[in-house]
N, C-alpha and C positions, 0 to 999 in steps of 0.2 A: 143553224142558219148564220150566214156571214153577211153583214151589211157592207158591201163594197162601195156604197155611195157616201160613206162617212169615215173620217179619221179624227181621232181625239188626241191632241198633243198638248204638252205643257212646255213652255220655254223657260229653262232654268240656267242660272249663272251666278257668278260673283257680282257684287255691286259695281256698277259703272262699266260693265262689259258690253252693254248695248242691246239688252233684251227688248226694251220698249221701242227703241229706234228700229229694230228689226221688224217688230209687229207693224209699225208705221209703214214700212216698205211693202210688207205682204198685203196690207189692206189697200194701199194705193194701187199696186199692180194687179189686184184681183178685180178692179173696176167697181169698188164699193162707192167711191166718191164721184161726183159729176166732174166733167173736165174743167169747169170754171169754179169749182167749189174751193173756198178758202179753208185750209186745214192746218191746225196748229202742229208744231213739232211735239213728239211724244204725246200723241192724242189720247193714249190709254191712261196717262197720268191725269185723272180728272179732278182729284182732290187738290184744294188750294196749297196745302203743305207739300204735297208731292211735286207740284209745279215750282214752288219756291225753292225747295231743297234739291230738286233734280233727282229724287229717288222714288222708287215704287214702294208703297207701304202695304197696299191691299192687293191680293190676287184678283184679276179681272178676266171676264170671259168675252170672247169675240168669235166671229166665224167668218170664213171667206169661202168662195166657191172657185174651184179650179178644175177645168175639164169635166164638169158634171159631178165632181166629188165635193162634198161639204167638209171643210177642215175646221173643226172646233179648236180654237187656240186659247190657252190660259196663260196670261202674262203674270209672272210671279215676282215677288220682291227678291232682291239680291243681298240685302243687308242681313247679317246674322241675327239681329234682334227680332226680325220678322220671319224667322225660319218656320214657325208654326203654320204660317199661311201656306208655305211650300209643302209641308208634310201632309196637310189634309187634302190639297187639290190633286196630289198624285194618285189618290184613289179614284179620281174621276176620268183619268186618261189611259190610253193604251200604249203610249210611248212618249219619249221626251226628246227635245232638241236641246243639247247642252252647248251653251255659247261660251267660248274661251277667247280672251283677248290675245291677238297674234303677237303682242310684245310681252305682256305680263305673264302669260301662261296660266296654269291652274293655280288658284288662290285658295285660302282656307274655306270660303263658302262654296267654291266649286267642289271641293272634296265632300263637304257636308251634304249638298243636294244630290250629288252623284251617288253617294252611299245610300240615301233614301230611295232613289230610283232603282238601284241594283237590288236592294232588299225586297222590293215589290216585283222583281224580275221584269222590269220594263225595258224594251229595246231602246237603244240610244243612237241618235244621229248627232254627230259632233260638228258644230259650225265654228271654224276658226275665223273670228270676226276682226274687223279693223285691219284687214289684209293690206289696205292701201297706206298704212302708216309707214313713214320712212324707215323706222327701226324695227319693222315687223320681222319675226324669225319663225315662220310657220313650220319648217322641218323640225326644229328643236322642240317646239310646242307639241307637235304630234307625238314625239318620243316621250315627253313629260306626261301627256294624257294617257298613253299606253302603259307607262310605269304606274300611274295612279290607278288605272283599271285593274292591273295585276295586284297592286297593294290592297285594293278593296275586295279582292276575291271574285272578280267578274267571271261569268261563265264564258266558255269558248265562243258561243254565239254572240255574246255582248262584246267580247274582245274584237270580233270581226266587224266592228261598227264602221259605217261609211263616214268619210270626212268631206265636208263642203267648205269652200273658202269664200267668205262673204265680206262685203262692205255694206253694212246696214245703212250708212249715211248716203252712199251713192246708189243703193238699191241694186247691187249686183251680187251674183253667186256663181262660182265655178267649181269644177271637180278637180282642177289642178291649181297650184298656187299662182301660176302666172297666166291663168285663163283670162280671155278678153271679152267674156259675156257681158251683156248690157242689161240683164234683167235677173229676177230671182227664180227663173224657170228651173235651174239646176236644183235649188233647194226644194221647190214644190215637187219635182219629179222624185227626188230622193225620199221625201216624206211619204209619197204614195207607194213607193216601192218597198221601203223598209219598215214603216210603221204599220202594224197589222190592223185590219178592219175589226170592229167590235163583233164578238161572237155571242150567241145566246139564242133563246127560243122566244119568238114573239107571241106564240100561242099559249105559253105557260102563264100561271098567275103572276101578277105584277110584283116587281121588287125595284124600288128606287132608293138609292143611297144618297142622303143629303150631305154635301161637303162644304157648303157655304150658305150663310144666312144674309139676306139683304132686308132693308126695312123701307117701307114707303108709307107716308103718313095717311094716304087715302086707302091703300089696300091692306096695310099691316105687314106682317112678317112674310117674307118670300124665301122659300127654300130652293137652292140651286144644287143640282146633282145629275148623275147619269142613270138612265133607265137600264138596270142590269138584265132584266128579263121582262117579258110580257109587254103590254101596251097600256098607256094611261090616257084617260079621256076626261073632258070637262063634265062635271056633274057626278063623277064616279065616287062611290063610297069607299073609303080606305081605312086601314088601321095603322097607327104609327107606333113602332116599337124601337127599342134601343138595347143593344146587346149589353151595354154597361149597366142598364137599369131594367132588368127583365120584368120587374113588377109593374112597370109603367106601360099601359096600353091605352092609346087615345083613339076614339072614333072621330072621323072628319069627312068632309066632302070637298072635292077639288072644285074650286070656283073659277080659276083662270089658269091657263097654260101658256108659256112663252118659249119660243126658241130664239137663239141668238143669230143675228144677221148683221155683220159689220158692227157698228157701235150701238145698234138699237136692238130692242127685244120685240119680236113679232108674235102676236097672239096666234095660237093654233088650236084646233079642236081636239087633236090627239097627238101622241108621240109614241114611237115604237122603240123596242130594245136598241141600245147603242146611242140614242140621242142624248145630248146634254141639254137640260131644260130648266126653266124656273117655274115653280108652282106656288099658287096662293090659295088660301082657304083655311088650312089648319092653322089656328092662332098660336099654338104652343110648340110649333116645330123647332127643333134644335139641330145643331151640327152633330153628325153621327147617327141620326135617326134613319130608320128604314121605313119607307112608305109601302105598305103591303096590301094585297088583295085580302078582304076579310075572311075568305075561305082557306087561305094559305099564309098564316101569320108566321114569318120567319125572319129574324133580324140578321143583317149582314155584319161581318167584321168591320171595324173601323180602325184606322191607324192609331197607335198609341202616341200621343203628342208629348214631346220632351217637356220635362218639368221646368217651372220658372227658377231663376237663380238669384233674383234681386227683389227686395221688397221695400216699400215706402209706406208711410202712414199719411193718408189724406184726412184732413179734419176741417171742421167748420171754422171759418175765419173769426178770431176773437180779438183782433187788434183794435186800437182806438179808431181806426178808419173803416171798420167793418160795415158793410152794407151801403157804402157811398157809391160804388162803381158797378157792382154786380147786380144781375137780375135774379139769379137763383142762388140763395145764400143759406138756406136751412139744411139741417142734417137729413131730412126726409128727401129733399130734392137731390142732394149729393149722393145719397145711398141709391136712389132709383137710377140715377145716371150711371153710376159705377157698375151696378148689377146688369144694366142693359148692355153695357160695353162687354161684360164678361160673356154674354150670350153669343155675341158675334165674333169675339176674339178668343180662339181656343187656347192660346198660350198665356192668357191672363187669369189670375185668381183674385177674387175679392172676398174678404172675410170680415165679419163684425168683430169688434174688440170689446173690452170691458166697458169702454165709454160709448155712449150712444152718439157722440159727436165725432168719432174717429173710426176709420176703416183701414184695414191692412190690404194693400194692393201689391200683388207679386207679378213680376214680368220677366222677360228674357234679358233685359239690359237697360242702361240709362236712356238710350234712344227710344226704345219701346215705350217706356213710361213717360218720357218728355213729350212724345207725339200725342199721347192721350191727354196730358196736361194742357198742351197747346190747343188741341181741339176743344176741350172743355171751356177754356177761357174765351175762345172765340164765340162759343155758343152763349156766353153770358154768365158762366158760373164763377163764383168767388169762393176760395177755400185756401187752406194752408197745406204744405207738404213738408215732410221731414227729410233728413239726409238718407240717401239710399243705403241699405245694409244687405249684406249677402245672407243667403239662407243656408245655414249649416245642417248637417245630417249626422246622426249617431249611427256608426256602423261598427258592429262587434265591440260596443262599449267605448269606442274612441270617436272624438269629434273630427268629422271630415268636412272639407270646404270645397266649393266649386272652383275648378281650375280653367284657365283659358289658354289656348295656343295663340300667340300673337305673332303676326308677320309684319316686319318693319322694312319698308323700302326707303333707304335714306342715302344722301350723298356721303361719300366715304369720309369726309372731314368731320361729320357729326357722329360717326359710329361710336367713338369713345364716350361721348356724353350720354347717348342712349343706353349703352351697356351699363354705365355707372348708375344712372337713375333707376333703371329697371332692376338692377342688382339690389339696390337699397329697398326696393319694394318686393323682395323675395322672388324675383324673376330669375330663371335659370336659362342660360343661352344653350339652345339645343343644336343649332347649326348656323353657319354663316357662309353664304355662297360668294363666289368670286364677284368682283365689281363688274357691273355691266354698264358701260358708258359712264363711268364715274359713280355709279350707284351700287350699293351693297344690299343684299337681302338677309336680314337677321330673323331667326326663328326662336321665340322664347316660350317657356312654359311658366305661367305666373298665376298666383291666386287672383280670382275675380276682384276681390277687394283691393288688390294692388293697383288695379287700373282706375279705380274711382279717384277722380281729381287729377289724373295724369295727362289726359289728352291735350289740355290747354298748355301745360308745361312742355309737352312734346313739340307742339307747334313753335313755341318760343325757342326751345333748344335747337331746333332744326331750321330756324328762320323761315318757317312756313313751307319748307321744301319736302318734308318727310310725309310718307303715307303709312298709316297704322291700321291694321285690320286684326280683329280678334274673333275667335269662335270657341264655344263651350267645349271642354275636353274632359268631362266626367268629374268625379269627386276623388280627392286625395286627402291623406291625413293633414290636420291643421299645421301650417308652416311656421307659426309663431307670430308675435306682434310686429306690426309694420309702423314705422314712424309716422306721426300725424303731420298735418300741414304745418309749415314753418312760420306762417304769418298769423298775426292776431287780427282782431276786428276793431275798427274805429266806430264807436257807438254814440248815437245822438243822446244828449244829456237831457233835453227837454223838448216838448211839443211846440211846433210853430212852423214858420216858413224859413228855409235856409237863406242866408244873406251872403253876399260877396265878402263882407267883412269877417263873418264867422268862418267861412270856408277858407279864407286866406290864411288864418292862423292854424286851421286844422290840416291844411295840405302839407305843412312841414312834418307832420307825423306819419305820412304814408300816401297811398294812392286813394283818391276819392271816387265814389260811385255816383255822386249826384251833382246837379248843377244848381246855381243860385235860383231861388224861386220855387224849389221843390218842397212840398209839404212833408214834414218829418214828425215822428213822435218819439217819446222817450223809449229807449231800448231798441230803436231801429238801427241796423248796421249801415253806415254811410261810407265805409272805406275799409282798406286793409292796411295793417301796420307791419312793416317788415321785421320788427324786433320780436314778433311772436307773442306779444302781450295784448290783452284787451284793454283799450283805453277809452275814456269817455270825454267827449268834446261838446262844446256848445256851438252848433253851426247856425243857430238862429240869432246870435248876438248882433246887436246893431251898434254902430259907432255913436257915441254921445255927441249930440249937436251942440256947438258953441260958436261964438262969434270970434274966436281967436284962431288964427291960422299960423302954422309954422312952415318955414320955407322947406319944400321938398317932401314933407311927410304926407301931403294930401294929393300926391300924384295918384293916377288911376291904379287900383290894385290889379296885379297880374295873376290870374288863376291858371293853373295847368289844366288842360282838357281832362274831364273826368273819364273813367273807364266805365262805360255803360254796359252793365252785365246782361248777357242773354240768359235765357232759361237754363241752357246746358251749362254755361259758365257758373251760374248761381248754384246749380246742383253739385258741381264739382267743388265749389268754394266752401259750402257750409259745413259746420261741425255738428256734433251730437246735440249741443245745447242751443242750436239755432233752427229756425224754420224759414221757409219761403212763403211769403204771402202772394197769392196769385189772384189777380182780378183782370177783367177784360181790358183795362187800360194800363195796369202797372204790374211790375214784378219787384217786390221789396223783400230784402233779407232782414230778419229780426231775431232777437234773442227770445227763447221760450219764456223766460222770466223777464218782463220788461222793467220792473222796478230795480234800480241799482242796488239798494240796500238789501232787498230779498235775494238778489242774485249773489251778492257777496256772502250772505249767510249760508246759502245752499252749497257753496263751494267748500265751506269749512268742514 
């Protein structure tokens, strides 16, 4: 049986190539919104952090109707740190729309997501997006994509993929680079023609593969996936199995069923083979589970998710200011929240440690972990995190480390500085392409630990003009030690409130991170010292009051503006003997050992 009334597609691309904007155009032109309805840009980016940063973090489902066919669309993240989201949703679809920027061409993440799609033998429709850019070069980009398909070992049917030229912002699509169409019709038609309809038997026993988990505080856990065969109904008794854990079999009853329509979920009584649906009822449902008919219990294969490469320790806050600003501060609350996150994020690992107050959290990269930290602090959690460290592996008795392929697009004048800095961090220049409009593209192979702390330096070295993208490239033998950061820390000497007088004498030692009136404690890092040594200063010192005045010495003290550290900057700055204290209102850097005397003894 073939369901011609349904198409299931995922939109995949590198970060900032326009996936979410394309979904906006498809939604608007399918008549989902009223004529006078106010609609935000990038309407699928519903999470606060997604809207602030302009990136997609979680894969999301939507659906549009075109000429009587329901097109289920999954909008996926483009950032390499959230590649796990892309890997698992590809099991839910019958084809992909690969979006490529008409100027930038294929980028590292383009290669990663395309390889995953080809491995699952999914047909590909290529959309050359941002075709209206003045510097667009569609013909060259087509050649680059075909080269990439050949490099990845695409089959002849996949090499024969259609190309559509789109401007997601304008809402237009054409089959030729200079086409003057005024709607997305060409893309809709190409999807209907080239993406196969789901096939299966609606009369056979039920099989539903869960690819995503959502949570609602009223309904509980909601599983989202595609009905591979059979039909599912409200009130139906089911058995939940998982190929990775064959011993686990759970009996459950389906309480609610939803299909996607535009931005909403619509309750339905039943859903047949080929439909992408959300189910509630089973309380312990997990990603990778198969919901089966009790008379035919058979688990489906689930994609193997790539392993994490970076780990951090999350621990209970034990600073002198602990418990002042957070709502959830105990180890039990921290543990529950971390394990809950691991259930919905397949590329995150959470492990208990020897201490009951600390947990090892492993993820795909600094951004992956920093988004989790940011979400937790906004929810009212208070905790501490350590410096990120890479996860090594022992292969044939030798230590191997995760490697990254780094693509740098930078103005030609900064090429020397970038090559020099990445060379010091054990980076090897793989290729360097011709300058394009004054820009050069550099490709490096570098240990993942070599990138920790570099992105901020990179922005400084390129005066904010460079673009750096990285993607995991397997494990290689350990490359040797990498020089540590060159700056030291300026540490508060005693607890109190910082004063202009105290900060004025401290600012001569380096760059400060705090303003006058900030509450500080002994052992808190308040600045960085360019000489590479840790120094202690008294930033709470007050000027002695007297009735004697000297000419000129009592002018207003001039303080340099402090460098207010963001979470990512703090993660890049800290060393092994430092922690970041995270609260809903503050991000503070501190020494692990707060007492100066004990710290001195521990270094001996």
